[in-house]
C-alpha positions, 0 to 999 in steps of 0.5 A: 690532271691537265690545266688546259682544256679545248673549248673549240677547235681553234681555243684552249682555256686555262682551267686553274684561272680564277676568272675560269673557276668562279663562272664554270663548275669542272668535273675531270670525271675521276673517282676520289673516294680513295684519294680523299680517305688516303688524305685524311690519314696524312697526319697519322702517317707523317707521326708514324714515319710510314710511307703509302703511296697516293692511291689512283683515281681512276677515270670513271665518267668524262670531264665536263664543264658546266656553267656556275648557275647562280640563284635569281636575286629577289628584290627587298620588300621595301623596294617593292612596296616603294614600286607598288608591287606588294 
């Protein structure tokens, strides 16, 4: 998966940057179900000496970047009483 994503015509953003990961949700559009099932049996394959190449993760949707929506913080009841809101 490429780590750089084009945001506008002249600007690219590094998707592995911690600030970017904290503010946006990055969906690469790949189907990870077969890979997750393969990864769960990793210790079993290591113990028995079996080598299985990791399965492909086909792209099923276009990649998208969405902002993380944070819930609205509600005020404390004590503070609301102090200002006469309750």
